[in-house]
N, C-alpha and C positions, 0 to 999 in steps of 0.2 A: 386663217388662224390653222388648221391642222398645220397648213405648212411652215409656221412660224414655230408652233412648238416642238416642228422636227428640226428645225434650224437651231434651237435656241439649245433644245438637247444634246444635238450632234457640238456645237462649240461648249458645251458645259465638261463633256466630254472630252475634249480632244485639250481644256485648259488643264483639264486637271490630271491628265498626264504628263502634265511637264511639273519638275519637281522644284517648290517653292525654297530660292534662296533667303536666308536671312542674313544679314551680317552680323556678324557678335562684333563686341567692340573688342579687339584684341589688347591684352594688358601688355608692356613695357616693362620688363625687370629694371628697375633702377640700377644695374652696374650694367647696360647694355646701352641706358641712357648717358652713363660717364665716358663708357668707351668709344659710343658712336656720337659724341655731343658735337660735333662740325654738322655730321648731316643732318641730326636731330633739332638744332638749335632752330627756336620760335615756332618748333610745329607744335601741332596738339595733340599729347597722347594722351592715353589711359596705364595709371600706376595703381597698385595696390600691394596695402600693407598696413603692419602696425602702429600707430599713433604710439611714439615714445615720448619719453622726457615728462615736460609740459608743454603749456602754451603761452608764449611770450607775447605780449600786449605792444604796438606798435599804433596807438592813436585807432583809428577805427577796425584796422587790420592784425593779423596777429601771423607768428613765424612756432611753426610747429614741425615738428620732423616725424617722417616717416620711413620706417625699416622693414624691408619686403623678404629680407634672408638674406639677400646677394649682396644690399647696399643701404644704403640710408641716403635721406637729404631732405634738407628745409624746403620746405612749403611755405609761398605769403598766399593767406586765407582769411575772406573776411569773416565779421562778427557772426550773423551770421550764418557761416557753415560751421563755422570753428565750434559753435556753442550746440550740434551736434554732437559732439564728441564726449561722453560720459566717463573713459577709462583712458588713462595711459599707460602705457607698460615701463616698469620698473621693478622693483626688487619684490614688494608686495602686488602689484597688481600685474594680470598681462592685458595690454592696450586695447582698445576695439580695435577692429581690423576694418579699413577704410579704400574706398575708390576715389580717386582723384581725376577727374578731367580736367585738363589743364594746357598751359602752353609752356614746354621745358623752356631755359635758358643758360644756355653757357657760360655763358659770362656777363652776368646781369648790368646794365648800368647803373640801376634804382637801387643795388642795394650790395655797393664794391665793387663791382667784376666776380664776384663769386656765381657759381651754378645754381641754380634755383628752380622751381618749378610753383608757377603762377597759377592757382586753383581757379577753375569757371566754376564748380559743382561739384559737392563730394556727396559720397552713398555711404552708407552702413551696412556693411558686409555680416560683420559681426559683432556682434556687444561684447565688449571687454568684462573681465572679473577680478577680484581677489584670488593670488595664488595660495592655493590650499599647500601652508609649508610646515610637515608634521618634523618634529624633533625627534633626532637622530638617538635614540639609545645607546650605540657604538661613540660616539661622539660623545654624549653628557659622562658617562664613564670615564672616560678617559681626560676628559676636561678635571672632573672630580679627583680624579687619580694626582695629574698635574699641579693640580692647586694642593691637593694634602702634601704632598713630594717640596714645593716650592715652600710654604709654612715652615715642616719640618726642620729645609734647608735654612729658613729664618732663625729659627730657635737656635740651630748650632751655631750659626754666626753670633748670634748674641752672646751665646755661652763662651764661644772663643775668646769674643772682644774684653767680656765682664772677668775671664781669667786672667788677662792679658793685665789689665787695668790694677 
């Protein structure tokens, strides 16, 4: 029994000295997908970016666009996965940041020959939110002054027209 414990301790110490390598999913930039389309065609890749625009229903599947700052791409996604998204980026909102695992297709035969991305799974990295859009005081003052000037010019135009008649 004593020999067994020594052997076990020796093995534990030996194993603990080796570094543990955990493979992290490498996120591919959308621009890299487009620039290296031939090499990455039909490969499983991970993309991450902001869901923008709106979802477009096509039966049990949806089209959405994802923008990672380098470029944007249309992704084909199931209803179960698209329901996870709360906010789409637009003028009023920052969209959800999504991490998508799926297959890149440089010329998808199912969707008119365009480059697209078929999602297998989607994870919300960060929830979107409404944007805080403050009113610019200088722009408000300029707008008011221009409106007054336009009204004054209109009144002058009417007086000149009445005097000519």
